[in-house]
VEXDREN-2710 file (C-alpha; in Angstrom, 1 decimal):
% VEXDREN-2710
k/r/px/py/pz
1/MET/-5.1/8.4/36.8
2/GLY/-6.8/11.3/35.1
3/ASP/-10.5/12.0/34.7
4/LEU/-12.3/9.6/32.5
5/LYS/-13.8/11.0/29.3
6/LYS/-16.2/9.3/26.8
7/GLY/-14.4/8.5/23.6
8/ARG/-15.9/6.3/20.8
9/GLY/-18.3/4.7/23.2
10/ILE/-15.8/3.8/25.9
11/SER/-14.4/5.6/28.9
12/VAL/-10.7/6.4/28.6
13/PRO/-8.4/8.5/30.8
14/SER/-8.4/12.1/29.7
15/TYR/-4.6/12.2/29.2
16/LEU/-5.0/9.7/26.3
17/ILE/-7.4/12.0/24.4
18/SER/-5.7/14.5/22.2
19/THR/-7.6/17.2/20.4
20/THR/-4.9/17.3/17.6
21/GLY/-5.5/13.6/16.7
22/ASP/-2.1/12.4/17.6
23/LEU/-0.3/11.1/20.7
24/SER/1.7/14.4/21.2
25/CYS/0.4/14.8/24.7
26/MET/2.5/11.8/25.7
27/GLN/6.2/12.4/26.4
28/ASP/7.9/9.1/25.9
29/LYS/8.5/8.1/22.3
30/GLU/8.7/4.4/23.2
31/THR/5.3/4.6/24.9
32/LYS/3.8/6.3/21.8
33/GLU/5.2/3.5/19.6
34/MET/3.9/0.8/21.9
35/LEU/0.4/2.4/22.0
36/ALA/0.4/2.7/18.2
37/ASP/1.4/-0.9/17.9
38/LEU/-1.4/-1.9/20.3
39/VAL/-4.0/0.1/18.4
40/TRP/-3.0/-1.6/15.2
41/LEU/-2.9/-5.0/16.8
42/ASN/-6.4/-4.5/18.4
43/ALA/-7.7/-3.5/15.0
44/VAL/-6.4/-6.7/13.4
45/ILE/-7.9/-8.8/16.2
46/ALA/-11.2/-7.0/16.0
47/THR/-11.5/-7.4/12.2
48/GLU/-10.5/-11.1/12.4
49/LEU/-13.1/-11.7/15.1
50/ILE/-15.8/-10.0/12.9
51/GLN/-14.8/-12.3/10.1
52/ILE/-15.0/-15.4/12.3
53/THR/-18.4/-14.3/13.5
54/GLU/-19.7/-13.9/9.9
55/ASN/-18.2/-17.3/8.9
56/SER/-19.7/-19.0/12.0
57/SER/-23.1/-17.4/11.3
58/ALA/-23.0/-18.6/7.7
59/ILE/-22.1/-22.1/8.7
60/LEU/-24.9/-22.3/11.3
61/ARG/-27.5/-20.7/9.1
62/LYS/-26.4/-22.5/6.0
63/SER/-26.7/-19.2/4.3
64/PRO/-25.0/-15.8/4.4
65/PRO/-25.6/-13.6/7.4
66/PRO/-28.4/-11.1/7.1
67/ALA/-27.6/-8.0/5.0
68/SER/-28.1/-5.7/8.0
69/CYS/-25.4/-7.6/9.9
70/ARG/-23.1/-7.6/7.0
71/ALA/-23.5/-3.8/6.7
72/GLU/-22.9/-3.3/10.4
73/HIS/-19.8/-5.5/10.2
74/GLN/-18.5/-3.6/7.3
75/ALA/-18.9/-0.3/9.2
76/LEU/-17.1/-1.8/12.2
77/ARG/-14.3/-3.0/9.9
78/GLU/-13.9/0.4/8.4
79/THR/-13.7/2.0/11.8
80/ALA/-11.1/-0.5/13.0
81/LEU/-9.1/0.1/9.8
82/ALA/-9.3/3.9/10.2
83/MET/-7.9/3.5/13.7
84/ALA/-5.1/1.2/12.6
85/GLU/-4.2/3.5/9.6
86/ARG/-4.1/6.5/11.8
87/TYR/-1.2/5.1/13.8
88/ARG/0.3/2.6/11.4
89/PRO/-0.4/3.7/7.9
90/GLY/0.5/1.6/4.9
91/THR/0.3/-1.9/6.5
92/MET/-1.2/-4.8/4.7
93/LEU/-4.4/-4.7/6.9
94/ALA/-6.5/-2.8/4.2
95/ARG/-5.5/-5.3/1.5
96/HIS/-6.1/-8.3/3.8
97/LEU/-9.6/-6.9/4.7
98/GLY/-10.4/-6.6/1.1
99/GLU/-9.7/-10.3/0.7
100/HIS/-12.3/-11.1/3.4
101/GLN/-15.1/-9.9/1.2
END
């Protein structure tokens, strides 16, 4: 495995970090497609977990989550969506997230 580099708050192998913003450093097209699928799927899972957290908080509090939490959750959703759109543009994830609000 290559050296670990810091990327978006996590350590990842340096061979996965591309300065051009794509996966061109990887040779195998199937591997690129699989990684793109996994990034997209992880973004879906992350945004759904954020929504579950907000819903659970609202139920327990019997009121909406604090505005600061909602703002942070929105920023996290936007980051996850940007990651998903980078590798799988045009999916229904953006529309679906809009329905969460």
